[in-house]
DRENPA-3360 file (N, C-alpha, C; in nm, 2 decimals, always signed):
BEGIN
1 = MAADPQEI = +9.54/+8.76/+13.46/+9.64/+8.66/+13.47/+9.76/+8.71/+13.40 ~ +9.88/+8.69/+13.46/+10.00/+8.73/+13.40/+10.05/+8.65/+13.29 ~ +10.12/+8.71/+13.19/+10.17/+8.63/+13.08/+10.27/+8.52/+13.13 ~ +10.27/+8.41/+13.06/+10.36/+8.30/+13.09/+10.50/+8.34/+13.06 ~ +10.59/+8.33/+13.17/+10.73/+8.37/+13.14/+10.80/+8.28/+13.03 ~ +10.76/+8.15/+13.03/+10.81/+8.06/+12.93/+10.77/+8.10/+12.79 ~ +10.65/+8.15/+12.77/+10.60/+8.20/+12.64/+10.68/+8.32/+12.60 ~ +10.71/+8.41/+12.70/+10.79/+8.53/+12.67/+10.93/+8.49/+12.62;
9 = YRLASSIG = +10.98/+8.39/+12.69/+11.12/+8.34/+12.66/+11.12/+8.28/+12.52 ~ +11.01/+8.20/+12.49/+11.00/+8.14/+12.35/+10.99/+8.24/+12.24 ~ +10.92/+8.35/+12.26/+10.91/+8.46/+12.17/+11.05/+8.52/+12.15 ~ +11.12/+8.55/+12.26/+11.25/+8.61/+12.25/+11.35/+8.52/+12.18 ~ +11.34/+8.39/+12.20/+11.43/+8.30/+12.14/+11.40/+8.29/+11.99 ~ +11.27/+8.30/+11.95/+11.24/+8.29/+11.80/+11.29/+8.41/+11.73 ~ +11.30/+8.53/+11.80/+11.35/+8.65/+11.74/+11.50/+8.64/+11.73 ~ +11.56/+8.58/+11.83/+11.71/+8.57/+11.83/+11.78/+8.69/+11.87;
17 = CPRHVPRF = +11.73/+8.77/+11.96/+11.80/+8.89/+12.00/+11.91/+8.84/+12.10 ~ +12.04/+8.86/+12.06/+12.15/+8.82/+12.15/+12.16/+8.89/+12.28 ~ +12.11/+9.01/+12.28/+12.12/+9.09/+12.41/+12.02/+9.04/+12.51 ~ +11.90/+8.99/+12.47/+11.79/+8.97/+12.56/+11.75/+8.83/+12.58 ~ +11.79/+8.73/+12.50/+11.74/+8.60/+12.51/+11.79/+8.53/+12.64 ~ +11.91/+8.56/+12.69/+11.95/+8.50/+12.82/+11.86/+8.55/+12.94 ~ +11.81/+8.67/+12.93/+11.73/+8.72/+13.04/+11.60/+8.78/+12.99 ~ +11.50/+8.69/+12.98/+11.37/+8.73/+12.91/+11.31/+8.85/+12.98;
25 = SACRYDGG = +11.33/+8.86/+13.11/+11.26/+8.97/+13.18/+11.31/+9.11/+13.13 ~ +11.43/+9.11/+13.08/+11.49/+9.24/+13.03/+11.43/+9.28/+12.89 ~ +11.36/+9.19/+12.83/+11.30/+9.21/+12.70/+11.19/+9.32/+12.71 ~ +11.14/+9.34/+12.83/+11.02/+9.44/+12.84/+11.08/+9.58/+12.88 ~ +11.15/+9.59/+12.98/+11.20/+9.72/+13.02/+11.35/+9.72/+13.07 ~ +11.43/+9.76/+12.98/+11.57/+9.76/+13.02/+11.63/+9.89/+13.03 ~ +11.54/+9.99/+13.01/+11.59/+10.14/+13.03/+11.66/+10.19/+12.91 ~ +11.69/+10.11/+12.81/+11.77/+10.15/+12.70/+11.68/+10.18/+12.57;
33 = EPCECRLI = +11.75/+10.18/+12.46/+11.67/+10.20/+12.33/+11.60/+10.07/+12.30 ~ +11.47/+10.08/+12.26/+11.40/+9.96/+12.23/+11.46/+9.88/+12.12 ~ +11.48/+9.75/+12.14/+11.53/+9.67/+12.03/+11.41/+9.59/+11.97 ~ +11.44/+9.51/+11.86/+11.33/+9.44/+11.80/+11.27/+9.34/+11.89 ~ +11.35/+9.28/+11.98/+11.30/+9.18/+12.07/+11.19/+9.24/+12.17 ~ +11.22/+9.36/+12.22/+11.14/+9.42/+12.32/+11.01/+9.46/+12.25 ~ +11.02/+9.51/+12.13/+10.90/+9.56/+12.05/+10.80/+9.45/+12.02 ~ +10.86/+9.34/+11.98/+10.77/+9.23/+11.94/+10.70/+9.17/+12.07;
41 = IEAAESSN = +10.78/+9.16/+12.18/+10.72/+9.10/+12.30/+10.61/+9.19/+12.35 ~ +10.63/+9.32/+12.35/+10.53/+9.42/+12.39/+10.41/+9.40/+12.31 ~ +10.43/+9.38/+12.18/+10.31/+9.37/+12.09/+10.24/+9.24/+12.12 ~ +10.30/+9.14/+12.15/+10.24/+9.01/+12.19/+10.16/+9.02/+12.31 ~ +10.22/+9.09/+12.41/+10.15/+9.11/+12.53/+10.03/+9.20/+12.53 ~ +10.05/+9.32/+12.46/+9.94/+9.42/+12.45/+9.82/+9.36/+12.37 ~ +9.84/+9.27/+12.28/+9.73/+9.21/+12.20/+9.65/+9.12/+12.28 ~ +9.70/+9.07/+12.40/+9.63/+8.98/+12.49/+9.58/+9.05/+12.61;
49 = RRPGAPAG = +9.59/+9.19/+12.61/+9.54/+9.26/+12.73/+9.40/+9.31/+12.71 ~ +9.32/+9.29/+12.81/+9.18/+9.34/+12.81/+9.18/+9.50/+12.79 ~ +9.08/+9.55/+12.71/+9.08/+9.69/+12.69/+9.06/+9.77/+12.83 ~ +9.16/+9.86/+12.85/+9.15/+9.93/+12.97/+9.22/+9.86/+13.09 ~ +9.27/+9.74/+13.07/+9.34/+9.67/+13.18/+9.47/+9.73/+13.21 ~ +9.52/+9.73/+13.33/+9.65/+9.78/+13.36/+9.76/+9.69/+13.31 ~ +9.88/+9.75/+13.29/+10.00/+9.67/+13.24/+10.02/+9.56/+13.34 ~ +10.05/+9.45/+13.28/+10.08/+9.33/+13.36/+9.96/+9.23/+13.37;
57 = EHFMPDPN = +9.84/+9.28/+13.33/+9.72/+9.20/+13.34/+9.69/+9.16/+13.19 ~ +9.67/+9.03/+13.17/+9.66/+8.98/+13.03/+9.54/+8.89/+13.01 ~ +9.49/+8.88/+12.89/+9.38/+8.79/+12.86/+9.43/+8.66/+12.80 ~ +9.41/+8.55/+12.87/+9.46/+8.42/+12.81/+9.34/+8.34/+12.76 ~ +9.32/+8.33/+12.63/+9.20/+8.26/+12.58/+9.19/+8.12/+12.62 ~ +9.07/+8.07/+12.64/+9.04/+7.93/+12.67/+9.04/+7.85/+12.55 ~ +9.12/+7.74/+12.55/+9.14/+7.66/+12.42/+9.01/+7.60/+12.38 ~ +8.91/+7.59/+12.48/+8.78/+7.54/+12.43/+8.67/+7.65/+12.40;
65 = SVTHQQVI = +8.72/+7.77/+12.40/+8.63/+7.88/+12.38/+8.57/+7.89/+12.24 ~ +8.47/+7.97/+12.22/+8.41/+8.00/+12.09/+8.52/+8.06/+12.00 ~ +8.60/+8.15/+12.05/+8.70/+8.21/+11.97/+8.80/+8.12/+11.91 ~ +8.84/+8.02/+11.99/+8.93/+7.91/+11.94/+8.86/+7.83/+11.82 ~ +8.73/+7.80/+11.85/+8.66/+7.73/+11.74/+8.65/+7.82/+11.62 ~ +8.64/+7.95/+11.63/+8.63/+8.03/+11.52/+8.76/+8.03/+11.44 ~ +8.87/+8.03/+11.50/+9.00/+8.03/+11.44/+9.01/+7.89/+11.36 ~ +8.98/+7.79/+11.43/+8.98/+7.66/+11.36/+8.89/+7.65/+11.24;
73 = AMMDLQDQ = +8.77/+7.71/+11.25/+8.68/+7.72/+11.14/+8.74/+7.80/+11.02 ~ +8.80/+7.91/+11.05/+8.87/+7.99/+10.95/+8.98/+7.91/+10.88 ~ +9.05/+7.83/+10.96/+9.15/+7.75/+10.90/+9.09/+7.65/+10.80 ~ +8.98/+7.59/+10.84/+8.91/+7.50/+10.74/+8.87/+7.57/+10.61 ~ +8.81/+7.69/+10.63/+8.77/+7.77/+10.51/+8.88/+7.81/+10.43 ~ +9.00/+7.84/+10.49/+9.11/+7.88/+10.41/+9.17/+7.77/+10.33 ~ +9.17/+7.65/+10.39/+9.23/+7.53/+10.32/+9.13/+7.50/+10.20 ~ +9.00/+7.51/+10.22/+8.91/+7.48/+10.11/+8.92/+7.58/+10.00;
81 = MNRVVDEN = +8.94/+7.71/+10.04/+8.96/+7.82/+9.94/+9.08/+7.79/+9.86 ~ +9.19/+7.76/+9.93/+9.32/+7.74/+9.85/+9.32/+7.62/+9.76 ~ +9.24/+7.52/+9.80/+9.22/+7.40/+9.71/+9.14/+7.43/+9.59 ~ +9.05/+7.53/+9.60/+8.98/+7.57/+9.47/+9.08/+7.62/+9.37 ~ +9.18/+7.69/+9.42/+9.28/+7.75/+9.32/+9.38/+7.64/+9.28 ~ +9.44/+7.57/+9.38/+9.54/+7.47/+9.36/+9.51/+7.36/+9.46 ~ +9.48/+7.23/+9.42/+9.45/+7.13/+9.50/+9.58/+7.09/+9.59 ~ +9.70/+7.11/+9.54/+9.82/+7.07/+9.61/+9.88/+7.20/+9.66;
89 = WIELRRPW = +9.81/+7.30/+9.71/+9.86/+7.43/+9.74/+9.98/+7.43/+9.84 ~ +9.97/+7.34/+9.93/+10.08/+7.34/+10.04/+10.22/+7.31/+9.98 ~ +10.22/+7.22/+9.88/+10.35/+7.18/+9.82/+10.41/+7.29/+9.73 ~ +10.32/+7.39/+9.69/+10.36/+7.49/+9.59/+10.45/+7.60/+9.66 ~ +10.44/+7.61/+9.80/+10.51/+7.70/+9.87/+10.50/+7.85/+9.82 ~ +10.38/+7.89/+9.82/+10.35/+8.03/+9.77/+10.42/+8.14/+9.86 ~ +10.45/+8.25/+9.81/+10.51/+8.36/+9.89/+10.40/+8.44/+9.96 ~ +10.34/+8.38/+10.06/+10.23/+8.44/+10.13/+10.27/+8.57/+10.20;
97 = YRAAWIEA = +10.40/+8.58/+10.25/+10.45/+8.69/+10.31/+10.45/+8.82/+10.22 ~ +10.48/+8.79/+10.09/+10.48/+8.90/+10.00/+10.34/+8.96/+9.97 ~ +10.24/+8.87/+9.97/+10.10/+8.91/+9.96/+10.06/+8.99/+10.08 ~ +10.11/+8.95/+10.19/+10.07/+9.02/+10.32/+10.12/+9.16/+10.32 ~ +10.25/+9.18/+10.29/+10.30/+9.32/+10.30/+10.25/+9.41/+10.19 ~ +10.21/+9.35/+10.08/+10.15/+9.43/+9.97/+10.01/+9.48/+10.02 ~ +9.93/+9.39/+10.08/+9.80/+9.42/+10.14/+9.82/+9.53/+10.25 ~ +9.93/+9.52/+10.32/+9.95/+9.62/+10.43/+9.97/+9.76/+10.37;
105 = GELMGHLK = +10.03/+9.76/+10.25/+10.04/+9.89/+10.18/+9.91/+9.94/+10.14 ~ +9.81/+9.86/+10.10/+9.68/+9.90/+10.07/+9.61/+9.94/+10.20 ~ +9.64/+9.88/+10.30/+9.58/+9.92/+10.43/+9.62/+10.06/+10.47 ~ +9.75/+10.09/+10.45/+9.79/+10.22/+10.49/+9.73/+10.33/+10.39 ~ +9.69/+10.29/+10.27/+9.62/+10.39/+10.19/+9.48/+10.42/+10.24 ~ +9.42/+10.32/+10.30/+9.28/+10.35/+10.37/+9.29/+10.43/+10.50 ~ +9.40/+10.40/+10.57/+9.42/+10.48/+10.70/+9.46/+10.62/+10.67 ~ +9.52/+10.65/+10.56/+9.55/+10.79/+10.53/+9.64/+10.86/+10.63;
113 = VWKWWGNP = +9.72/+10.79/+10.70/+9.81/+10.85/+10.80/+9.93/+10.91/+10.75 ~ +9.96/+10.89/+10.62/+10.08/+10.95/+10.56/+10.06/+11.04/+10.44 ~ +9.94/+11.04/+10.39/+9.91/+11.13/+10.27/+9.87/+11.27/+10.32 ~ +9.97/+11.34/+10.37/+9.94/+11.48/+10.42/+9.89/+11.58/+10.32 ~ +9.90/+11.54/+10.19/+9.85/+11.63/+10.08/+9.71/+11.60/+10.04 ~ +9.65/+11.50/+10.10/+9.51/+11.46/+10.06/+9.41/+11.45/+10.17 ~ +9.30/+11.38/+10.15/+9.20/+11.37/+10.25/+9.25/+11.30/+10.37 ~ +9.25/+11.37/+10.49/+9.32/+11.31/+10.61/+9.23/+11.21/+10.69;
121 = HPDYEQAE = +9.11/+11.19/+10.65/+9.01/+11.11/+10.72/+9.03/+10.96/+10.69 ~ +9.06/+10.88/+10.78/+9.08/+10.73/+10.76/+8.95/+10.66/+10.73 ~ +8.96/+10.56/+10.65/+8.84/+10.48/+10.63/+8.86/+10.35/+10.70 ~ +8.82/+10.34/+10.82/+8.84/+10.22/+10.90/+8.77/+10.10/+10.86 ~ +8.65/+10.12/+10.79/+8.57/+10.00/+10.74/+8.65/+9.93/+10.64 ~ +8.71/+10.00/+10.55/+8.80/+9.94/+10.44/+8.92/+9.89/+10.49 ~ +8.98/+9.96/+10.59/+9.10/+9.92/+10.66/+9.08/+9.78/+10.72 ~ +8.97/+9.76/+10.79/+8.93/+9.63/+10.85/+8.94/+9.51/+10.74;
129 = IEVVDILH = +8.88/+9.55/+10.62/+8.87/+9.45/+10.52/+9.02/+9.41/+10.48 ~ +9.11/+9.51/+10.47/+9.24/+9.48/+10.44/+9.31/+9.39/+10.54 ~ +9.28/+9.42/+10.67/+9.33/+9.34/+10.78/+9.29/+9.19/+10.76 ~ +9.16/+9.17/+10.72/+9.11/+9.03/+10.70/+9.18/+8.97/+10.58 ~ +9.20/+9.05/+10.48/+9.28/+9.00/+10.36/+9.42/+8.95/+10.40 ~ +9.48/+9.02/+10.49/+9.61/+8.98/+10.54/+9.59/+8.85/+10.62 ~ +9.49/+8.84/+10.70/+9.46/+8.72/+10.78/+9.45/+8.60/+10.70 ~ +9.40/+8.61/+10.58/+9.39/+8.50/+10.48/+9.53/+8.44/+10.46;
137 = FMISSAIE = +9.62/+8.54/+10.43/+9.76/+8.50/+10.40/+9.84/+8.45/+10.52 ~ +9.81/+8.50/+10.64/+9.87/+8.45/+10.77/+9.82/+8.31/+10.79 ~ +9.70/+8.28/+10.77/+9.65/+8.14/+10.80/+9.71/+8.05/+10.70 ~ +9.72/+8.09/+10.57/+9.77/+8.00/+10.47/+9.92/+7.97/+10.50 ~ +9.99/+8.08/+10.53/+10.13/+8.05/+10.57/+10.15/+7.97/+10.69 ~ +10.06/+7.98/+10.79/+10.07/+7.90/+10.91/+10.05/+7.75/+10.88 ~ +9.94/+7.73/+10.81/+9.91/+7.59/+10.77/+10.03/+7.53/+10.69 ~ +10.08/+7.60/+10.60/+10.19/+7.55/+10.52/+10.32/+7.53/+10.61;
145 = REGGLEVA = +10.34/+7.63/+10.70/+10.46/+7.61/+10.79/+10.45/+7.49/+10.88 ~ +10.33/+7.45/+10.92/+10.31/+7.33/+11.01/+10.30/+7.21/+10.93 ~ +10.29/+7.22/+10.79/+10.29/+7.10/+10.71/+10.15/+7.04/+10.68 ~ +10.04/+7.11/+10.72/+9.91/+7.06/+10.69/+9.80/+7.12/+10.78 ~ +9.68/+7.11/+10.74/+9.57/+7.17/+10.82/+9.56/+7.11/+10.96 ~ +9.55/+6.98/+10.97/+9.52/+6.91/+11.09/+9.63/+6.94/+11.20 ~ +9.75/+6.94/+11.15/+9.86/+6.97/+11.24/+9.85/+7.12/+11.29 ~ +9.82/+7.21/+11.20/+9.82/+7.35/+11.24/+9.70/+7.37/+11.34;
153 = QRSDIVSS = +9.59/+7.30/+11.32/+9.47/+7.32/+11.41/+9.50/+7.26/+11.55 ~ +9.60/+7.18/+11.56/+9.64/+7.13/+11.70/+9.75/+7.20/+11.76 ~ +9.80/+7.31/+11.69/+9.92/+7.37/+11.74/+9.89/+7.50/+11.81 ~ +9.99/+7.57/+11.86/+9.98/+7.70/+11.93/+9.93/+7.81/+11.84 ~ +9.93/+7.79/+11.71/+9.89/+7.89/+11.61/+9.74/+7.94/+11.64 ~ +9.66/+7.84/+11.68/+9.52/+7.87/+11.70/+9.51/+7.98/+11.81 ~ +9.58/+7.96/+11.92/+9.58/+8.07/+12.03/+9.65/+8.20/+11.98 ~ +9.75/+8.18/+11.90/+9.82/+8.30/+11.85/+9.73/+8.39/+11.76;
161 = LVLPNEAA = +9.63/+8.34/+11.70/+9.55/+8.41/+11.61/+9.42/+8.46/+11.67 ~ +9.39/+8.44/+11.80/+9.28/+8.49/+11.87/+9.29/+8.64/+11.90 ~ +9.20/+8.72/+11.85/+9.20/+8.87/+11.87/+9.12/+8.89/+12.00 ~ +9.14/+9.02/+12.05/+9.06/+9.06/+12.17/+8.91/+9.06/+12.14 ~ +8.83/+9.04/+12.24/+8.69/+9.04/+12.23/+8.64/+9.18/+12.20 ~ +8.71/+9.28/+12.24/+8.67/+9.42/+12.22/+8.79/+9.49/+12.16 ~ +8.77/+9.58/+12.07/+8.88/+9.66/+12.01/+8.83/+9.79/+11.95 ~ +8.91/+9.89/+11.96/+8.88/+10.02/+11.90/+9.00/+10.09/+11.84;
169 = PDTHDVVL = +8.99/+10.16/+11.74/+9.10/+10.22/+11.67/+9.19/+10.31/+11.77 ~ +9.32/+10.29/+11.76/+9.41/+10.37/+11.84/+9.44/+10.50/+11.77 ~ +9.54/+10.58/+11.82/+9.58/+10.70/+11.76/+9.65/+10.67/+11.62 ~ +9.65/+10.76/+11.53/+9.71/+10.74/+11.40/+9.85/+10.70/+11.41 ~ +9.93/+10.77/+11.50/+10.07/+10.73/+11.51/+10.10/+10.59/+11.56 ~ +10.01/+10.55/+11.66/+10.02/+10.41/+11.71/+9.98/+10.31/+11.61 ~ +9.88/+10.34/+11.53/+9.83/+10.25/+11.42/+9.94/+10.24/+11.31 ~ +10.00/+10.35/+11.28/+10.11/+10.35/+11.17/+10.22/+10.27/+11.22;
177 = NSVETFVK = +10.27/+10.29/+11.35/+10.38/+10.21/+11.39/+10.35/+10.06/+11.40 ~ +10.23/+10.02/+11.44/+10.19/+9.88/+11.44/+10.19/+9.82/+11.30 ~ +10.15/+9.89/+11.20/+10.15/+9.84/+11.07/+10.30/+9.82/+11.02 ~ +10.38/+9.91/+11.05/+10.52/+9.91/+11.00/+10.59/+9.80/+11.08 ~ +10.57/+9.78/+11.21/+10.62/+9.67/+11.28/+10.59/+9.54/+11.22 ~ +10.47/+9.52/+11.18/+10.42/+9.40/+11.12/+10.49/+9.38/+10.99 ~ +10.50/+9.48/+10.91/+10.57/+9.46/+10.78/+10.71/+9.43/+10.79 ~ +10.78/+9.49/+10.89/+10.92/+9.46/+10.91/+10.94/+9.31/+10.95;
185 = AVLLDECA = +10.85/+9.26/+11.04/+10.86/+9.13/+11.08/+10.83/+9.03/+10.97 ~ +10.73/+9.06/+10.88/+10.70/+8.98/+10.76/+10.82/+8.97/+10.67 ~ +10.88/+9.08/+10.64/+10.99/+9.09/+10.55/+11.11/+9.01/+10.60 ~ +11.13/+9.02/+10.73/+11.24/+8.95/+10.79/+11.22/+8.80/+10.80 ~ +11.10/+8.75/+10.83/+11.08/+8.61/+10.85/+11.02/+8.54/+10.73 ~ +10.95/+8.61/+10.65/+10.90/+8.55/+10.52/+10.80/+8.44/+10.55 ~ +10.74/+8.44/+10.66/+10.64/+8.33/+10.70/+10.56/+8.37/+10.82 ~ +10.47/+8.29/+10.86/+10.39/+8.32/+10.97/+10.45/+8.27/+11.10;
193 = SPRVLATF = +10.56/+8.33/+11.13/+10.64/+8.30/+11.25/+10.57/+8.34/+11.38 ~ +10.61/+8.30/+11.50/+10.55/+8.36/+11.62/+10.55/+8.50/+11.63 ~ +10.66/+8.57/+11.60/+10.66/+8.72/+11.61/+10.58/+8.78/+11.50 ~ +10.56/+8.72/+11.38/+10.48/+8.78/+11.27/+10.34/+8.77/+11.32 ~ +10.29/+8.66/+11.37/+10.16/+8.65/+11.42/+10.13/+8.74/+11.54 ~ +10.23/+8.76/+11.62/+10.21/+8.86/+11.74/+10.19/+9.00/+11.69 ~ +10.27/+9.04/+11.59/+10.26/+9.17/+11.54/+10.13/+9.19/+11.46 ~ +10.09/+9.08/+11.39/+9.96/+9.09/+11.32/+9.85/+9.12/+11.41;
201 = VDMASRIG = +9.84/+9.04/+11.52/+9.73/+9.05/+11.62/+9.73/+9.19/+11.68 ~ +9.85/+9.24/+11.71/+9.86/+9.37/+11.77/+9.81/+9.48/+11.67 ~ +9.86/+9.47/+11.55/+9.81/+9.56/+11.44/+9.66/+9.56/+11.43 ~ +9.60/+9.44/+11.41/+9.46/+9.43/+11.39/+9.38/+9.49/+11.51 ~ +9.42/+9.47/+11.63/+9.35/+9.52/+11.75/+9.36/+9.67/+11.76 ~ +9.48/+9.72/+11.72/+9.50/+9.87/+11.72/+9.41/+9.94/+11.61 ~ +9.39/+9.87/+11.50/+9.30/+9.92/+11.40/+9.15/+9.92/+11.44 ~ +9.13/+9.83/+11.54/+8.99/+9.82/+11.59/+8.92/+9.70/+11.55;
209 = VSQGRAYR = +8.99/+9.59/+11.51/+8.93/+9.47/+11.46/+8.92/+9.37/+11.59 ~ +8.80/+9.34/+11.63/+8.78/+9.25/+11.74/+8.77/+9.10/+11.69 ~ +8.77/+9.00/+11.77/+8.76/+8.87/+11.72/+8.63/+8.84/+11.65 ~ +8.52/+8.89/+11.71/+8.39/+8.87/+11.64/+8.38/+8.94/+11.51 ~ +8.44/+9.06/+11.50/+8.44/+9.13/+11.37/+8.52/+9.07/+11.27 ~ +8.64/+9.02/+11.31/+8.73/+8.95/+11.22/+8.67/+8.83/+11.16 ~ +8.60/+8.75/+11.25/+8.54/+8.63/+11.21/+8.43/+8.65/+11.10 ~ +8.35/+8.75/+11.13/+8.23/+8.79/+11.04/+8.29/+8.83/+10.90;
217 = LYVGKNVL = +8.39/+8.91/+10.90/+8.44/+8.96/+10.78/+8.52/+8.85/+10.71 ~ +8.59/+8.77/+10.79/+8.67/+8.66/+10.72/+8.58/+8.56/+10.65 ~ +8.47/+8.52/+10.72/+8.38/+8.43/+10.66/+8.32/+8.49/+10.53 ~ +8.28/+8.61/+10.53/+8.22/+8.68/+10.42/+8.32/+8.69/+10.30 ~ +8.45/+8.74/+10.34/+8.55/+8.75/+10.23/+8.59/+8.62/+10.17 ~ +8.60/+8.51/+10.25/+8.63/+8.39/+10.21/+8.53/+8.33/+10.11 ~ +8.40/+8.35/+10.14/+8.30/+8.31/+10.04/+8.31/+8.40/+9.91 ~ +8.34/+8.53/+9.93/+8.35/+8.61/+9.81/+8.47/+8.56/+9.72;
225 = NVFRQKNG = +8.58/+8.52/+9.79/+8.70/+8.48/+9.71/+8.67/+8.35/+9.63 ~ +8.58/+8.26/+9.69/+8.54/+8.14/+9.62/+8.45/+8.18/+9.51 ~ +8.36/+8.28/+9.54/+8.27/+8.32/+9.43/+8.34/+8.38/+9.31 ~ +8.44/+8.46/+9.34/+8.53/+8.52/+9.24/+8.59/+8.41/+9.15 ~ +8.65/+8.31/+9.22/+8.71/+8.20/+9.14/+8.62/+8.13/+9.05 ~ +8.50/+8.10/+9.10/+8.39/+8.03/+9.03/+8.33/+8.11/+8.91 ~ +8.36/+8.24/+8.91/+8.30/+8.33/+8.81/+8.41/+8.40/+8.73 ~ +8.52/+8.33/+8.71/+8.62/+8.38/+8.61/+8.73/+8.47/+8.66;
233 = YKTGSYVK = +8.75/+8.47/+8.79/+8.86/+8.57/+8.85/+8.99/+8.53/+8.79 ~ +9.02/+8.40/+8.78/+9.16/+8.35/+8.74/+9.17/+8.37/+8.59 ~ +9.07/+8.37/+8.51/+9.08/+8.39/+8.37/+9.06/+8.53/+8.33 ~ +9.02/+8.62/+8.42/+9.01/+8.76/+8.39/+8.87/+8.80/+8.35 ~ +8.77/+8.71/+8.34/+8.64/+8.75/+8.30/+8.55/+8.80/+8.41 ~ +8.59/+8.79/+8.54/+8.51/+8.83/+8.65/+8.50/+8.98/+8.65 ~ +8.39/+9.03/+8.68/+8.36/+9.18/+8.69/+8.36/+9.22/+8.84 ~ +8.46/+9.30/+8.88/+8.47/+9.33/+9.02/+8.39/+9.45/+9.07;
241 = IWDGREDN = +8.35/+9.54/+8.97/+8.27/+9.65/+9.00/+8.13/+9.64/+8.96 ~ +8.04/+9.63/+9.05/+7.90/+9.61/+9.02/+7.82/+9.74/+9.04 ~ +7.77/+9.79/+8.93/+7.69/+9.91/+8.94/+7.76/+10.03/+9.02 ~ +7.89/+10.04/+8.98/+7.97/+10.15/+9.03/+8.03/+10.13/+9.17 ~ +8.01/+10.01/+9.22/+8.07/+9.98/+9.36/+8.14/+9.85/+9.35 ~ +8.25/+9.84/+9.43/+8.33/+9.72/+9.44/+8.25/+9.61/+9.51 ~ +8.28/+9.49/+9.46/+8.21/+9.37/+9.52/+8.22/+9.36/+9.68 ~ +8.33/+9.42/+9.73/+8.35/+9.42/+9.88/+8.23/+9.49/+9.94;
249 = EHLAEILS = +8.19/+9.60/+9.88/+8.08/+9.68/+9.94/+7.95/+9.61/+9.93 ~ +7.92/+9.54/+9.82/+7.80/+9.45/+9.82/+7.80/+9.34/+9.92 ~ +7.92/+9.29/+9.94/+7.94/+9.18/+10.04/+7.90/+9.23/+10.17 ~ +7.94/+9.35/+10.21/+7.91/+9.41/+10.35/+7.76/+9.42/+10.37 ~ +7.69/+9.46/+10.26/+7.54/+9.47/+10.27/+7.48/+9.33/+10.29 ~ +7.53/+9.24/+10.22/+7.47/+9.10/+10.23/+7.50/+9.04/+10.37 ~ +7.62/+9.07/+10.42/+7.66/+9.01/+10.55/+7.57/+9.07/+10.67 ~ +7.53/+9.20/+10.65/+7.45/+9.27/+10.76/+7.32/+9.19/+10.79;
257 = GIDLARPD = +7.27/+9.12/+10.70/+7.14/+9.05/+10.72/+7.15/+8.90/+10.75 ~ +7.27/+8.85/+10.78/+7.30/+8.71/+10.79/+7.35/+8.67/+10.93 ~ +7.30/+8.57/+10.99/+7.35/+8.52/+11.12/+7.45/+8.41/+11.09 ~ +7.58/+8.44/+11.12/+7.69/+8.35/+11.09/+7.69/+8.23/+11.18 ~ +7.61/+8.23/+11.28/+7.60/+8.10/+11.36/+7.52/+8.00/+11.30 ~ +7.44/+8.03/+11.19/+7.36/+7.93/+11.12/+7.46/+7.84/+11.04 ~ +7.43/+7.71/+11.04/+7.51/+7.62/+10.96/+7.51/+7.64/+10.81 ~ +7.41/+7.71/+10.76/+7.41/+7.74/+10.62/+7.45/+7.87/+10.58;
265 = AAETIMRG = +7.52/+7.94/+10.68/+7.56/+8.08/+10.66/+7.64/+8.10/+10.53 ~ +7.74/+8.02/+10.51/+7.83/+8.03/+10.39/+7.75/+8.01/+10.26 ~ +7.66/+7.92/+10.26/+7.57/+7.89/+10.14/+7.48/+8.01/+10.12 ~ +7.43/+8.08/+10.22/+7.34/+8.19/+10.21/+7.42/+8.31/+10.16 ~ +7.54/+8.33/+10.20/+7.62/+8.44/+10.15/+7.65/+8.41/+10.00 ~ +7.69/+8.29/+9.97/+7.71/+8.27/+9.82/+7.59/+8.28/+9.74 ~ +7.47/+8.25/+9.78/+7.35/+8.26/+9.71/+7.32/+8.41/+9.69 ~ +7.34/+8.49/+9.80/+7.31/+8.64/+9.80/+7.41/+8.70/+9.69;
273 = LGDRYRAI = +7.53/+8.66/+9.69/+7.63/+8.72/+9.59/+7.59/+8.68/+9.45 ~ +7.55/+8.56/+9.43/+7.51/+8.52/+9.30/+7.39/+8.58/+9.24 ~ +7.29/+8.60/+9.33/+7.17/+8.67/+9.29/+7.19/+8.81/+9.25 ~ +7.28/+8.88/+9.34/+7.30/+9.02/+9.31/+7.40/+9.04/+9.19 ~ +7.49/+8.95/+9.17/+7.58/+8.95/+9.06/+7.50/+8.94/+8.92 ~ +7.42/+8.84/+8.92/+7.34/+8.81/+8.79/+7.25/+8.93/+8.77 ~ +7.19/+8.99/+8.87/+7.09/+9.10/+8.86/+7.15/+9.22/+8.81 ~ +7.28/+9.25/+8.85/+7.34/+9.37/+8.81/+7.44/+9.36/+8.70;
281 = VAA = +7.53/+9.26/+8.70/+7.64/+9.25/+8.60/+7.58/+9.18/+8.47 ~ +7.50/+9.08/+8.50/+7.46/+9.00/+8.38/+7.33/+9.05/+8.32 ~ +7.28/+9.16/+8.37/+7.15/+9.21/+8.33/+7.17/+9.28/+8.19;
% end
């Protein structure tokens, strides 16, 4: 199914490119130097293209699909997590964009696409975790931007955050460019604007993060963040390294044996983290 021309026009308008807004079709291929408008729209379109599909064919998520329900569930979890830190978190207007681009810097460190003097082999498993960390901030910013959780869950943001069902890492140069395009958009807009969300989805899919993978990692990391808060993260008493390994690594092991479709999945993850933390750190 082809992308909706009105959606393309909306994205162009949100970017405010004076050269291309009047003629949205020119935002894709005008034969000249790529401008910001064209780059963002291509990112939005490619993120919704089936793997291996020809140009012009796009995947349009069903609003009643499991993937949409997963995004709505992640919004619920994010709101709950933010309220653990600050009950009135929306009114505080946190700089989510700043946290996002700093995490993007950590992401680049795991990809190792620029450290030509060191180990050139990227760690995509850790890169995926950084993508999910950024997703936490994108969802927070989106909820804040819409003025609340329920409004955000009824908005276009849900569709904007759906990742492809299948994804595999792209070439290093392409991945590098996608991360930098995302960071540029974040620094310009300072919020989860349509173009920021489009570049995030493009970046995540090029790193190889599928919708199912993102949901699994998100739920796990969200529970870990709550676990950290409840065990002294804010006061500085929380121990992040357990027996020589970061808590993220222990989380990955715990997640491997849990069915996230179960209604008690979050409680099971929390219990697994608690048992392991007490056995290793408090021993």
